[in-house]
C-alpha positions in Angstrom: 12.9 -2.2 28.1 11.5 -3.3 24.8 9.3 -0.6 23.2 6.0 -1.7 21.2 7.6 -0.5 17.8 10.7 -2.8 18.7 8.3 -5.5 19.3 6.6 -5.0 16.1 9.8 -4.6 14.0 11.0 -7.8 15.4 7.7 -9.4 13.9 8.3 -8.5 10.5 10.7 -11.2 9.7 7.9 -13.8 10.7 5.0 -12.5 8.6 6.0 -14.7 5.7 5.6 -17.7 7.7 2.8 -16.8 10.1 0.9 -13.7 8.6 -0.2 -10.6 10.2 -1.0 -12.6 13.6 0.0 -12.7 17.0 1.9 -16.0 16.3 4.3 -13.7 14.4 4.9 -11.4 17.2 5.1 -14.4 19.7 8.2 -15.5 17.2 9.4 -12.0 17.6 9.5 -11.9 21.3 7.8 -14.1 23.7 4.9 -12.3 25.0 1.5 -13.7 26.2 -1.9 -12.7 24.5 -2.9 -10.7 28.0 0.6 -8.7 27.2 0.1 -8.0 23.6 -3.5 -7.0 24.4 -2.4 -4.7 27.0 0.2 -3.1 24.7 -1.6 -2.9 21.1 -5.3 -3.3 22.3 -7.9 -6.2 22.7 -9.2 -8.2 20.0 -7.7 -7.7 16.7 -5.4 -4.8 18.0 -1.9 -6.4 18.0 -3.0 -7.8 14.2 -3.8 -4.6 12.8 -0.7 -2.7 14.9 1.6 -5.2 13.1 -0.1 -4.6 9.7 0.3 -0.7 10.0 4.2 -1.3 11.2 4.8 -3.4 7.8 2.9 -0.6 6.0 5.5 1.8 7.6 8.5 -0.4 6.9 7.3 -0.6 3.4 7.3 3.0 3.0 10.8 3.5 4.6 12.2 0.7 2.2 11.3 2.6 -0.7 13.8 5.3 -0.1 16.4 2.5 -0.9 15.2 2.6 -4.3 18.2 2.8 -7.0 19.3 6.0 -7.5 19.4 7.8 -10.8 19.7 11.6 -12.6 16.2 11.1 -13.8 13.5 12.0 -11.5 11.1 10.0 -13.7 13.3 6.8 -13.3 13.5 7.2 -9.3 10.0 7.6 -9.0 9.2 4.4 -10.8 11.9 2.5 -9.1 10.5 3.5 -5.6 7.2 2.4 -6.6 8.4 -0.7 -8.2 10.4 -1.4 -4.9 6.9 -1.0 -2.8 5.4 -3.6 -5.2 8.3 -6.2 -4.3 7.9 -5.3 -0.6 4.6 -7.1 -1.0 6.0 -10.0 -2.7 7.3 -12.4 0.4 4.0 -11.9 2.3 1.5 -11.9 -0.8 -0.7 -14.7 0.2 -1.3 -13.2 3.5 -2.3 -9.5 2.0 -5.9 -9.8 0.5 -7.2 -11.6 4.1 -4.9 -8.6 5.9 -6.0 -5.8 3.9 -10.1 -7.0 4.3 -9.4 -7.1 8.2 -7.5 -4.0 8.5 -10.1 -1.9 6.2 -13.2 -3.3 8.1 -14.9 -0.6 10.2 -16.3 -2.2 13.7 -19.9 -3.3 13.4 -22.6 -1.0 14.7 -24.8 -2.4 17.4 -28.7 -3.0 17.0 -30.1 -3.6 20.8 -28.0 -6.7 21.7 -27.2 -7.9 18.1 -23.8 -6.4 17.0 -23.7 -6.3 13.3 -20.7 -7.6 11.3 -18.1 -5.2 10.5 -18.0 -3.5 6.8 -15.0 -2.9 4.6 -14.2 0.7 4.2 -12.4 2.2 1.1 -10.8 5.0 3.2 -7.7 3.1 4.7 -6.7 1.5 1.3 -7.2 4.8 -0.5 -5.0 6.5 2.6 -2.3 3.6 1.9 -2.1 4.3 -1.8 -1.6 8.2 -1.3 0.9 7.5 1.4 3.0 5.5 -1.1 2.5 8.2 -3.8 3.7 10.9 -1.5 6.6 8.8 -0.4 7.6 8.1 -3.9 7.4 11.8 -4.7 9.3 13.0 -2.0 12.0 10.1 -2.9 12.0 11.3 -6.7 12.6 15.0 -5.6 9.4 16.3 -7.3 9.0 20.1 -7.0 5.1 20.2 -8.2 3.6 23.0 -6.0 -0.2 23.8 -5.6 -2.7 22.0 -7.7 -0.1 20.4 -9.6 1.2 18.5 -6.3 -2.3 17.3 -5.8 -3.1 16.1 -9.1 0.3 14.6 -9.5 -0.2 12.8 -6.1 -3.7 11.6 -6.9 -2.3 10.4 -10.5 0.4 8.7 -8.8 -1.7 6.7 -6.1 -4.2 5.9 -8.4 -1.7 3.9 -10.7 0.0 2.5 -7.6 -3.5 1.3 -6.5 -4.1 -0.2 -9.5 -1.1 -1.8 -10.1 -1.5 -3.3 -6.5 -4.8 -4.4 -6.9 -3.6 -6.5 -9.8 -0.6 -7.8 -7.7 -3.0 -9.0 -5.0 -4.8 -11.4 -7.6 -1.5 -13.1 -8.5 -0.9 -16.6 -7.2 2.9 -16.4 -7.7 5.2 -14.3 -5.8 7.5 -14.3 -9.3 4.8 -12.7 -11.5 6.1 -9.4 -12.4 2.9 -8.3 -14.4 1.9 -5.8 -11.8 5.3 -4.2 -12.3 5.0 -4.0 -16.0 1.4 -2.7 -15.4 2.8 -0.1 -13.4 5.6 0.9 -15.7 2.9 1.1 -18.8 0.3 3.2 -16.7 3.7 5.8 -15.6 4.5 6.3 -19.2 0.9 7.0 -20.1 1.1 9.3 -17.1 4.0 11.2 -18.8 2.6 11.7 -22.0 -0.5 12.9 -20.5 1.5 15.4 -18.7 3.3 16.6 -21.4 0.6 17.0 -23.7 -2.1 18.6 -20.8 -0.2 21.3 -19.1 -2.9 22.6 -16.8 -3.0 20.4 -13.5 -6.8 19.8 -13.6 -7.1 19.0 -17.2 -4.2 16.7 -16.8 -5.5 15.0 -14.0 -9.1 14.5 -15.5 -7.5 13.0 -18.9 -5.2 10.9 -16.9 -8.0 9.1 -14.7 -9.7 8.2 -17.9 -6.7 6.9 -19.4 -5.7 4.9 -16.7 -9.1 3.6 -15.9 -9.1 2.4 -19.8 -5.9 0.5 -19.2 -6.9 -1.2 -15.8 -10.3 -2.3 -17.8 -8.0 -3.6 -20.5 -5.8 -5.4 -18.2 -8.4 -6.6 -15.7 -6.6 -4.7 -13.0 -9.2 -4.1 -10.8 -9.8 -6.7 -7.8 -13.1 -8.6 -8.5 
């Protein structure tokens, strides 16, 4: 019997054409809307499940980054690879992320208020990418240094991805260039600021300055 995960994985190649939709799931396996609802929940349950499985597959793909004797090079390569995972479905991502990060609307009497986007899922996504990149690179930081490193790498990736989402071309590599620039700045800051807290505070200011100068924030 085909499992829900197998159904979702079978749909991944069809996201480029159909987006994160039931149509993509139907291309992978011929299932009715009722069957999809039973497997993944009502309303937008199937679409959310497909998007989250695509995110999981993106983390797994980072492990295929080109090997290097330098941990810094492996870290950068895995993050660049994750940005490249976005490229084939880039035109579907802004809407998908907005829908995924929207919390169910509250009800006032018989009136249901519209859902409101929450930053928490997006922040969790960026930190998950940072976790995977640090693991792939074999980073041996511990305690406060690990959390500072994780926060910084997550912020850098999040800003680069936000920049990428504004692009209209899958061939635009300015997000990868921005990512590389911010990681280099992080290395310089880390060398100059040994204490984890000072390093994180300094780098957040540096990254924010770079992001403002390049327009990396999504408007």
